[in-house]
N, C-alpha and C positions, 0 to 999 in steps of 0.2 A: 695599629690599632686601626682597623678598616675605616670607613665611613658610616657603614650605617652605625656597627657597633657606637662609635664617636658619637653620633647624634642621639640613639637613645641613651648612653650612659648619662646624656645631659640630666635627664628624667630622676632625680634622688628620691629614697623613700619614704622620706616626706612631701612629695607631691605624686596625683593622681595624673597618670597613663590612662589617658581614654579613650577607647574602641576608635573613636575619630583621629584622635593623635596617632595611632599605626595606621589605620585607613591613610593618613595625609602623607605616614613616611613610605607606607609601601606603594602607593601611587607614584611617589616621586624618586623610586630608586635607593632611599638610603634605609629601606628596613627591609633584606631579603633572606628567609628564612632558608635551610639547609633541606631536600629532602625529607632529613631523617628528624629536623627539628618542626617541620611543619604536619609533621604527622604524628609527632609526641603534641603538640598543641593541640593538635584534633583531638586527642584523644581526653584531654584536660577539658578544652571545651565540650565535648559532647556529656563526659561526667554534669559537670556543672548545670550545660543546658537542660536535662532529662532532669536532674532534682529541682531545678527552679520550676518545671512547668509539674512535678508532682507537690510542689509546697505549696503554689497557685491556688490548687483545687481546697484549700482548706481557710483561704480567705472567705467569709461570712458562713463558716461551719464552724471555727474553734472553739472550745468551751468556754472561755472567757473573751473579754473584748481585747484585752492588754493582750491576751496571745495571738492573737486575730492578725491584729499590727505586729508582731512580732515574725511569727510565722510569713507576712505578708514581706516585711522588709530583707528577710534573710531568705527570699525565693528571690527578691529583687539584686541582692551581690551575687546571690550567687549568677542572675543573669547576668550582671555587669559582666562576671570572669568570662561566664562561657561567648559573652561578646568579645571579649577581647584576646580570648584564644585564639578565636572562629574567625576574625580578623585576619592576626598573624597565620593562622593556618592556611588561609585563602591564600596568599601571596607566594606558596610553595604547592597552589592545586589549581592552574594557571586552565582557565576555559580553550577554546579553542582558536581565537584568536588572538592569544598569548597574554589576553589580562587578567589580573586575580580574580581569584572566587570572591565573593563578598561572603560575611556573615550569613545575610538571608539566602544564599543561593546554598550553603553551607546545611543552615538548620530548616531551612524550607522542602527543598529538590533532593534529597537524598533519598534510598528507599533504605526500608531497615538494617539490611545488611551491611550495611557503608556504615554505621554508626559504629565507634569503635567503646562508647562508657563501657565500664563495669556493671554486672548483673546489679551490684546493691541499691545502684540510684534507679533503676527504673521499677524497685517491688512496688508492691501497691502499697498506698498510707497507711490501711487498716483503720484502728482506733487509733484515737490519740496517744496513746504510749507505745505502738509500735512506730510511731511514726516518729515520738522521741527517742525511741531505741534506733533506729534507723542515722537516723539524723546526731547522734552521740557518735557511732563508729563514724561517720561522714567527717566530720568537725575534726575530730582526733587525727584522723587520716590526713584529711587536709592540710589541717594547720602545721603538722609535722614535716610535711610535701613542700609546700612552699616556705616555711620557715629555711629550712635547706635550699629551694631554687632562687632565693634572693641571690645566691653567690653561683647562680649559673654564669659560664662565658658566655653564654648570648643574654647581653645587654637587657633585649627585648622582653625574654622569658622573664629576666629578671626582675625586670619593672614592674611588667605584670604581678610579680610575684608579693612585690613588696609591697603594693596598695590590700592584695589580696590577704596576706597575713593576719594583718590588720581587722578585716571587719571577720575572718573566719574565728579569731581569739574570742569574739562576742559568741561565735554559734558555739563553741565549746564551751562558754558557761552558761549558757542558755541551757543546752542541753545535759550538763553534770546538774544542774541545778534542777531540771524536772525528775533527772534522774534520780535523787534524793530525796525530793517531794512524793513523787510517785511511789515510789520502794517504801517509804516511812509514814502514807499515808494510811487508807483504809486497810484491808484487806482485800478488797476488790482491787482497786488500784495497785497496791503491790502483786497480787495475782497476773493482772494485765501487764504490769511491766515486767516482769520476769518471762511473758510468754513472747513479747516483742522482744525482745533478746535473743531470745531463744529463734524464733523467726528469723529474725536478719542477720545473725552471728554465722552461716552458714556461706554468707557470700562474704566474710571477711577473708576468708583469704585469697581471694582472688584481689584483694589490691594491692597485696606484697608477691606476686609473682613477678621474676625478671623475663624477659626473653630480649631475643636479640638485637631490639633496635634499642630498650634502653640500657642494656650494658654497651651497644656502642655509644651510646649517648654519654651515661656516665664515665666512662674513661678517657672521654674528650671533656667531662665536666659542664659539660651543658644540660645535664637534666643532673635527675635521682634515681636512684638504682630503689623501685620498689621494696627490695627484701631491710634495705639496712635503716627503714622508717617502721622496720615491724617492734623491734626493742621496745624504742621508746613508747612505743600505741599501746604496746600491753602491758607496761606500767604504768603509765600514765592513767586508761582507760581502767584496770586493774587499782588503783587508787582509789575511784570514785567509786566503783561495785562492791570495795572492800568498807568502803563508811556507809555504803545503802545496804552493808549485810547483804549481796545479792552476790552468786558466783559467777564466773565467767562460762557461759555457755558451754556445757559439753555434746557438740554435733557434729555431725560430721558434713565436711564444705562441700559444697554444690559446686558442680564441674566446672564453671566458668564456660571464659571461653568470649566475651564482652568484645575484648581489646581485636578479636581477629572476626569482627561482626557476626558471633556465636549469639542469641542473646532468649533473654526468656519468652514468653507470648506474651507478656505484658508489655514491651516495647511498640509493637507497631499497633497497639491501639492507642497508645500513647502519639504516636504519633501521627495517626489521623485524626486524632482531634488539631493538634499544633498546627497541623500543616496545611490544613482545609481549604481554609481560607484563603494562600498563596497561592495553592495549585487552582482553585477554582479562578482566580482573578489575578495570574500572574501578571507583574510589573506593575498594578497596581501602587497606585501612591496617597495618601489621605493627609 
């Protein structure tokens, strides 16, 4: 076992692997992802980062105080996942002087085409039902992904996933309860829930597309082939939709392309808001 793997595996699923821990191991050379693993971590970090930015918009705008706090907490969880994945990815994307890029470098100083998040995460919040529909899809997908990623041969990815899966399990329950509540509420809430699902469902297919990177990493045991997650995702989401007396939307799939830097028109606006302060005052600290 390499020194990097030996160090990371000391962090058990019961302990939190903080971004600061990863950064320390990166700086001391104890954690060094391969180029493929760094690209994979970048993808997962971008997914979580963009979703955190979207969900943060609901703070002070949710339909009730408890939900205002709940969505804010979910956004913070996603931001924590993003920080961990991006910190690890930065070790495989060095600066010109050979030092690792930081989470801030990757979050604030990349352009739109350099982001690798799938298009679902950047879709507009819409109304509350649309946000719940997006969160329903995301949480069930992420739970299956992180659950299997805990068995990764890359110990740092496994440790990040071990913490994240426990948080996403709550996100999953939260979204399912709201699907049931909105579908079983008033005629208006049911109509909005159906519309939200139809709006978000075209972007589901992209979550489960394999490519050369994931195939290589899955064969090595470091990552999870997205296509292998679909059966459990379909089964578990169908159980909730059946209980809510809703149907899986029959809608054509969107083209996708987020993993290759091809995004919808919405990502640019997200980045403009998210990155403006860091770009106006590069290197500032407070």
